[in-house]
C-alpha positions as CSV (number, residue, x, y, z in Angstrom):
1,X,80.3,109.2,92.3
2,X,81.6,106.6,94.4
3,X,82.2,104.4,91.6
4,X,84.7,107.3,90.0
5,X,86.9,107.3,93.2
6,X,90.6,106.6,92.4
7,X,92.8,104.4,94.7
8,X,94.6,107.6,95.9
9,X,91.2,108.8,97.0
10,X,90.0,105.3,98.8
11,X,93.1,105.8,100.6
12,X,92.6,108.9,101.9
13,X,89.1,107.8,102.7
14,X,90.5,104.9,104.7
15,X,92.7,106.6,106.5
16,X,90.1,109.2,107.5
17,X,87.2,106.8,108.3
18,X,89.7,104.6,110.8
19,X,90.5,107.7,112.5
20,X,87.0,108.4,113.3
21,X,87.4,105.2,115.5
22,X,83.6,104.5,114.1
23,X,85.0,101.1,113.4
24,X,88.1,99.2,114.4
25,X,90.6,98.1,111.7
26,X,89.8,94.8,112.4
27,X,86.1,95.1,111.5
28,X,86.8,97.4,108.7
29,X,89.4,94.4,107.5
30,X,86.0,92.1,107.9
31,X,83.3,94.4,106.0
32,X,85.7,94.8,103.3
33,X,86.6,90.9,102.9
34,X,90.2,91.8,102.9
35,X,93.4,90.8,105.2
36,X,95.8,93.2,107.1
37,X,98.7,92.5,104.5
38,X,96.7,93.6,101.4
39,X,95.4,96.9,103.2
40,X,99.1,97.7,104.3
41,X,100.3,97.0,101.0
42,X,97.9,99.0,99.3
43,X,98.1,102.1,102.2
44,X,101.7,102.2,101.1
45,X,101.0,102.5,96.9
46,X,101.9,106.4,96.1
47,X,99.9,108.1,93.2
48,X,96.1,108.8,92.5
49,X,95.8,105.8,90.5
50,X,98.2,102.9,91.8
51,X,96.2,100.3,93.1
52,X,93.2,100.4,90.8
53,X,93.5,95.9,90.7
54,X,94.1,95.3,94.5
55,X,91.9,93.5,96.2
56,X,91.6,96.3,98.7
57,X,90.4,98.6,96.3
58,X,87.8,96.4,95.1
59,X,86.6,95.8,98.6
60,X,86.8,99.4,100.2
61,X,85.1,100.8,97.1
62,X,82.1,98.6,97.7
63,X,82.4,99.4,101.8
64,X,81.9,103.1,100.8
65,X,79.5,102.7,98.0
66,X,77.4,100.9,100.8
67,X,78.4,103.3,103.7
68,X,77.7,106.4,101.5
69,X,74.1,105.1,100.6
70,X,73.2,103.8,104.2
71,X,74.2,107.4,105.2
72,X,72.4,109.4,102.4
73,X,69.0,107.5,103.6
74,X,69.5,108.1,107.3
75,X,70.5,111.5,106.7
76,X,67.2,111.8,104.7
77,X,65.1,109.8,107.4
78,X,66.5,112.2,110.2
79,X,65.6,115.2,108.5
80,X,61.9,114.0,107.7
81,X,61.6,112.9,111.5
82,X,63.1,116.1,112.8
83,X,60.9,118.1,110.5
84,X,57.8,116.4,111.8
85,X,59.0,116.9,115.4
86,X,59.7,120.5,114.4
87,X,63.1,120.7,115.0
88,X,65.5,122.6,112.3
89,X,68.0,120.3,111.6
90,X,69.8,122.7,109.2
91,X,70.0,125.6,111.8
92,X,71.4,122.6,114.1
93,X,74.4,122.1,111.3
94,X,74.7,125.8,111.0
95,X,75.0,126.3,114.8
96,X,77.4,123.6,115.4
97,X,79.4,124.9,112.3
98,X,79.5,128.2,113.5
99,X,80.6,126.9,117.0
100,X,83.6,125.4,115.2
101,X,84.5,128.5,113.5
102,X,84.1,130.1,116.8
103,X,86.6,128.1,118.3
104,X,88.9,127.9,115.4
105,X,89.1,132.0,115.8
106,X,89.0,131.9,119.3
107,X,92.3,129.7,119.0
108,X,93.9,131.6,116.6
109,X,94.6,134.4,119.3
110,X,96.6,132.1,121.4
111,X,100.2,132.7,121.7
112,X,102.4,129.6,121.8
113,X,105.2,129.3,124.5
114,X,107.6,127.5,121.7
115,X,107.5,126.1,118.3
116,X,108.6,122.7,119.4
117,X,106.6,119.7,118.1
118,X,105.6,116.9,120.5
119,X,104.0,114.4,118.2
120,X,104.8,112.1,115.5
121,X,103.2,112.4,112.0
122,X,100.7,109.6,112.5
123,X,99.7,111.4,115.9
124,X,99.1,114.6,114.2
125,X,97.2,113.1,111.1
126,X,95.1,111.1,113.5
127,X,94.6,114.3,115.7
128,X,93.7,116.4,112.7
129,X,91.1,114.3,111.0
130,X,89.6,113.9,114.8
131,X,89.4,117.4,115.1
132,X,87.5,118.2,111.6
133,X,85.1,115.1,112.5
134,X,84.4,116.1,116.2
135,X,84.0,119.7,116.0
136,X,81.8,120.0,113.0
137,X,84.4,122.3,111.1
138,X,84.4,122.4,107.2
139,X,88.0,121.6,106.1
140,X,88.4,125.1,104.6
141,X,87.9,126.2,108.0
142,X,90.2,123.9,109.3
143,X,92.9,125.0,106.6
144,X,92.3,128.6,107.1
145,X,92.9,128.0,110.8
146,X,96.1,125.9,110.5
147,X,97.3,128.2,107.6
148,X,98.0,125.5,105.0
149,X,96.2,124.7,101.8
150,X,94.2,121.3,100.7
151,X,97.2,120.0,98.6
152,X,99.7,120.0,101.6
153,X,96.9,118.5,104.0
154,X,96.1,116.0,101.2
155,X,99.7,114.9,100.3
156,X,100.2,114.5,104.0
157,X,97.2,112.3,104.9
158,X,98.4,110.3,101.9
159,X,102.0,109.4,103.8
160,X,102.2,106.6,106.7
161,X,104.4,106.1,109.1
162,X,105.7,108.2,112.5
163,X,108.4,110.0,110.4
164,X,106.9,110.2,107.1
165,X,105.6,113.6,105.9
166,X,107.9,115.7,108.4
167,X,109.0,117.8,105.8
168,X,105.6,118.6,104.8
169,X,104.1,122.0,106.0
170,X,100.8,120.5,107.3
171,X,102.6,118.5,109.8
172,X,104.0,121.5,111.8
173,X,101.1,123.9,111.0
174,X,98.5,121.2,111.9
175,X,100.4,120.6,115.5
176,X,101.2,124.1,116.2
177,X,97.2,124.8,115.4
178,X,95.8,121.7,117.4
179,X,98.3,122.7,120.3
180,X,96.6,126.4,120.4
181,X,93.2,124.8,120.2
182,X,94.5,122.5,123.2
183,X,95.9,125.5,125.3
184,X,92.3,127.5,124.2
185,X,90.3,124.9,125.6
186,X,92.5,124.5,128.8
187,X,93.1,120.8,128.5
188,X,96.1,119.2,130.0
189,X,99.1,117.9,128.1
190,X,98.7,114.0,127.1
191,X,100.9,111.9,129.5
192,X,103.0,111.0,126.5
193,X,103.8,114.8,126.3
194,X,104.6,115.3,129.8
195,X,107.2,112.9,129.6
196,X,109.0,114.9,127.3
């Protein structure tokens, strides 16, 4: 499956992976045997098939193939060990998914005091990816909560830069949804937001 990943899909995977902060960009570059210039050049390319011969594509493809293989083995080992210990791993995943969906449903009831947007596009992309990763929600549930479709989200993810993607509905809808989640959870505004 990984061998069929297009350069466009690799760009999305890179963005999603780096947003998890599982690894620094510097470490990612080292593991892929690429340099910063090659990565930035590759990430600026547009189109699903643009970048097949780029060094970053080859390095990142190998990185994600290895990562996927390791995760598959680790997941199988974790399930096997949990079953040996009498733990219902599938039940835990379902519980986490249900909690994420309950959070989304609760946040949807929050009324926002304003429709103003206080973050740039890069921050909204990063926060959206972090929300999905940290809360165990499916992308489908996230899209439903933010009232957007996957095409808008994927196109928004493929743009880079603080001002790039402002015209995409995913920018506004993601920010407003995450703002509802912040208010529902009772979290404080960021220091940057307080300065506005």
